[in-house]
N, C-alpha and C positions, 0 to 999 in steps of 0.2 A: 652541426654538420657531422654525420656519421663517418667513421674511418674504418676501412676494410682491415680485418685482422688476419694475418697469416700465421697459423699455428707453428710454434717453434718445436713443439713436441707432437709427433704424429705416431699413432698406434697402428701397426699393420696387423689387422685381424678382420675376419669376416663379420665381426660384431660392431665394427666402427666404420662409418661412412662419412666422407667429406664431400661437400659441394662448395661452390664459390661463396655461398651465403650462410651455410649452416654445417654443424657437426651433429651427427645422429649416432647414438650408441645404444646397443642392446645389452641388458644385464640380467642374469638369472640369479635370483636370491635363493639360497638353499639353507634349510635348517631342518630340525627334527621336532616332532611332537612326541612327547613321552607320556605314556600311561603307566601308572604304578599299581600293581596288584600284589599286596603283601610285600614279600621280598623280591618279587619279580618285576621287571621293567619291559614294556613293549615300546620299541622305538619305531616311529613311522616317519621316514624321510618325506619332505615335500619341497616343492620349488615354485617360485613365482617369477614371471617374466616382466621386466620393465623396459620401457624405451625412453631415453632422454634426448632432447633436441636443444642445441645451443645455437643462438644467433651469433654469427662471426663478425657482425658489424658493431663496432664500438660507438655508442651514442655520445652526443654532447650532453653532459649530465649537470643538472642543477641540484643544489642542496639548500633547502629552506629550514631554518632552525627556529624553534620557539625558545625565546630567551637568548637571542643572538648577542645581546650586549652583556650577558652574564659571563662568569669565569670560563665555563665550558665553551660557549659560543665564540667569545673573543679569542681564546687560546686555539680553538680549532681553525678559525680563519687565519690567525697569525701563522700557524704551522703550515697551512697550504701555501701562503704567500712566501714564507721564508724558504720552503723547499723549492718552490717554483723559481725563485730568484737565486737559489744556491747561496744564501747569505751565510756569512761567518760572523760570529759575535763573541765578545769576551765574557767569561764567567769568572767566578772567584777561584776556579781551579784551572783556568787557562782558556785559550780560544777553542771554539766549537763551531763546526759547520752543520747547518740544518740537515737532518736526516729523518728517515722513517723507521729507525731502530725500534723494535717492539711491535711493529705492524706485521700481522700474519701474512697479509697479501704482498707487502712490499719488501720485507726483510727476511723471510723464511724460505727454506727449501723443502723439497719433498723427494723421497726416494722413488726412483723409477724402476730400479731392478739392479742387475749386475752386468758387468761387461764380460767379454770373452775370457778374461783372467779370473773372474769371480769377484772382482772388486765392486763395491757398491757405487751406483751412479745416482747423483742428485741433480735436480734442476730447480731454478727459482720457481716458487709457487705461482707467481703471476705469469709464467710462461706456458702454463697448461691450458688456460682458457682466456678468452678476451675479457679483460678487466679495464675499467676506466682508470687512468692514472689520476691519483688525487690532485696532482698539480693542475689538472684541467677542470677541476670542480668550479662551477660558478656558484658562489655562496651568497645567500641573502637570508632574510627572516624577520621576525618580529621581536619587540621588547617593550615592556611598559615604561622603560626609561629612554629618554631621547638622546642620551649620551652617544657620541660616535664611538667607533670601536677603538680608537686611540685612547680616548678618555676611559673607556671600559677596561683596557689593558692596565692603565695606570692605577685605576681604582682596585682592580682585582689583585695586583701584586703577585701574580703567578709567574710571569715571564721575567727573564733577565733584563735589567735596565738597558743594557747596550742594544739588545734585540728590539726592545720597545721603541727606542729612538730610531733605529734603522727602518722600522716599519711605519713610523709615524705618518709619513707622506701618503701612504696607501690606506692605512687604517682610518685616518681621520676623515677620509672621503666616504666611508661606509657608515651609513646611519640606519638603524633598524626601522622597519615599518611600524606604524602604530599597532598596538596589540589590544586585547580585551582584558579588562581588569575586573575580576570577581574577588573581592576581599576575603571571602570565606575559604578560598583555595590558595591564598598567598599569605606568607608570613606578614604580620602586622608591621614589622620594622621596614618593610619595603614600600610602605605607603608614601613616604615623602619623596621617593624617586619615581613614583608612578605618574609621570607627566607626559606620557606618550600613548594615550589610550583613546580608542574610538568612543568608548562609553563613559567618558569622564569630562566634565566641564568644571574646572576649579575643584571645589570640595564636593560637588554633586556627582555621584556615581549611580548610573542606571544599570540594573541587572535585568531589566525587562527587554522583551523583543529579542530573545536569544537566537531565534532563527535568522534574524537580520544580521546578527554578529557572524553566524556561520556563513551566510552568503557573502559577507564582506571578506572573510578570510579566503573563501573560494575564489573570489574575484582577484585578490592579491596574488594567489597562486597562478591563475590564468594569465594575469598581466606580466608577472615575472617570467613565466615560460615564454610568452610571446616576445617580450622586450629583448630577451637574451637569446632568442632563436634556439631553444633547447629541444632536444629529442625526448629526453626523459627528465623527470623531476622527483626527488625524494624529499618528504617532509617528516 
């Protein structure tokens, strides 16, 4: 379900126009073309006009990852859930509360200009335009391993033990969809964990019928989007 976004930062100029559903801005790019003739320079200014239009409706967003059960996939999913639930957990240096420190969109600011006294004014980056809150991501994906994401976290040894245990109940319910296994493109040491593959039966691996594999992945995407009633989906 889409959510209507009300801009917290509004620009008062004839180059920016707001409607209920969109924000349209006109921008003139200016630069110079320089021709050199010996020791002389001929500078020719030029400009190009652009128009940008932004939808002010925030969609329900899905994210499907290839390798959902890998270190990156399991850590990404854990971060979303930990932040969504505002979890606190113990580390060797003390207690920590989940946060998005390091994220450009969630933890940084941008300079807007100066106030009447000449002091710099900053605003959160994510207050400029409608951005999906990462806490609202619906996460899914594929993996050649059938391990659920709790097992993947334990195997990966990336996250703090206390956080892993606090996420156990949610993460063990998430199991990757079967993936496609082409040994030529995957490290040989991954073979023994490749037990969740459309094109593998026991030790027999089929790399024929690649178009049918593409169609299966497309079907997975359509089904995931429909099941979760998503407006948009990134893979």
